[in-house]
C-alpha positions as CSV (number, residue, x, y, z in Angstrom):
1,M,-0.1,-0.2,0.3
2,G,1.3,3.4,-1.6
3,E,1.2,6.5,1.7
4,T,-1.6,9.0,2.0
5,A,-2.0,12.4,2.6
6,V,-3.7,12.9,6.0
7,E,-5.4,16.1,5.4
8,F,-6.3,18.6,8.0
9,L,-9.8,19.8,8.5
10,D,-9.1,22.6,11.0
11,D,-7.2,25.5,9.5
12,P,-3.7,25.3,11.8
13,L,-3.5,29.1,11.4
14,L,-6.9,29.8,12.9
15,D,-6.0,26.7,15.5
16,L,-3.0,29.7,16.2
17,G,-5.2,32.8,16.6
18,M,-7.2,30.9,19.0
19,A,-4.4,30.4,20.9
20,A,-3.4,34.1,20.8
21,V,-6.9,34.8,21.8
22,G,-6.3,32.8,24.9
23,L,-3.4,33.4,25.8
24,A,-1.7,36.7,24.6
25,Q,-3.8,39.0,26.1
26,D,-2.7,41.6,27.9
27,G,-4.9,42.6,31.8
28,V,-7.0,44.5,30.2
29,G,-8.1,42.8,27.2
30,L,-5.7,43.8,24.9
31,L,-3.0,41.7,22.3
32,S,-0.3,41.9,24.2
33,H,2.8,42.5,21.7
34,E,5.2,40.4,23.9
35,R,2.8,37.5,24.7
36,L,1.8,37.1,21.5
37,E,5.7,37.1,20.6
38,A,6.8,34.2,23.5
39,L,3.4,32.6,21.6
40,L,5.7,32.6,18.2
41,C,8.6,32.0,19.8
42,G,7.3,28.4,20.9
43,Y,5.4,27.4,18.2
44,E,7.9,27.9,15.4
45,K,10.2,25.9,17.2
46,K,8.4,23.2,16.5
47,R,6.6,24.4,13.3
48,P,8.0,27.5,11.6
49,L,5.4,29.9,9.7
50,A,6.0,30.5,6.1
51,V,6.3,33.6,5.2
52,A,2.7,34.2,4.1
53,D,1.3,32.4,7.1
54,R,3.0,34.9,9.1
55,A,1.6,37.6,7.1
56,A,-2.2,36.3,7.0
57,L,-1.6,35.8,11.2
58,P,-3.3,38.7,11.8
59,L,-6.3,37.9,10.0
60,E,-6.9,34.7,12.1
61,I,-6.1,36.4,15.2
62,E,-8.6,38.5,14.7
63,H,-11.1,35.9,12.6
64,A,-10.3,33.4,16.0
65,A,-11.4,36.8,18.3
66,L,-14.8,37.1,16.8
67,I,-15.8,33.6,16.2
68,I,-15.6,33.4,20.1
69,G,-17.1,37.2,20.3
70,F,-19.9,35.3,18.2
71,H,-20.4,32.3,20.6
72,R,-20.8,34.1,24.0
73,Y,-23.4,36.3,22.1
74,Y,-25.3,33.7,21.1
75,R,-24.8,31.9,24.3
76,H,-26.1,35.2,27.2
77,N,-28.5,36.3,25.0
78,V,-30.0,34.0,22.9
79,R,-29.7,30.3,23.9
80,F,-29.2,31.2,27.9
81,P,-30.2,34.8,28.1
82,N,-28.0,36.2,31.2
83,P,-28.4,39.9,31.6
84,E,-25.2,40.1,33.6
85,R,-23.0,38.6,30.7
86,A,-25.3,40.1,28.0
87,T,-22.7,42.6,26.6
88,Y,-18.9,40.1,26.8
89,H,-19.7,39.2,23.8
90,L,-17.8,43.0,23.3
91,D,-14.8,42.4,24.6
92,M,-14.0,40.3,21.7
93,V,-14.5,43.1,19.6
94,T,-12.3,45.1,21.6
95,F,-9.6,42.8,21.7
96,A,-9.9,42.3,17.5
97,G,-9.7,45.9,17.6
98,S,-6.6,46.0,19.1
99,V,-4.6,43.5,16.7
100,P,-3.4,45.2,14.0
101,D,-1.4,48.1,15.9
102,R,-0.1,45.7,18.5
103,V,1.3,43.0,15.6
104,R,3.7,44.7,14.3
105,G,7.2,43.3,13.9
106,L,5.7,40.2,13.9
107,V,5.0,39.9,10.5
108,R,6.8,40.4,8.1
């Protein structure tokens, strides 16, 4: 039997974006340049990013934040309405808005 290629259903760059959302926030909920740099340094020890992937990463971080924001909105406003968390999703909108200015120097 010949070898078969493994196809990934998930986008590794989106997964890295999700990791950035979870691990690279500062104390006020914005993207931390330093934490993102540390995450990328560790990630690239195992799997170096291509120039094109590094350039696309900011958009994938924003994408990840907005996916989480949508989930929070749906959960706390539609599925399980909770007035105390009704605006919880806006944290991700703020985070996503911080990405373009805080990735400078990390994309080539």
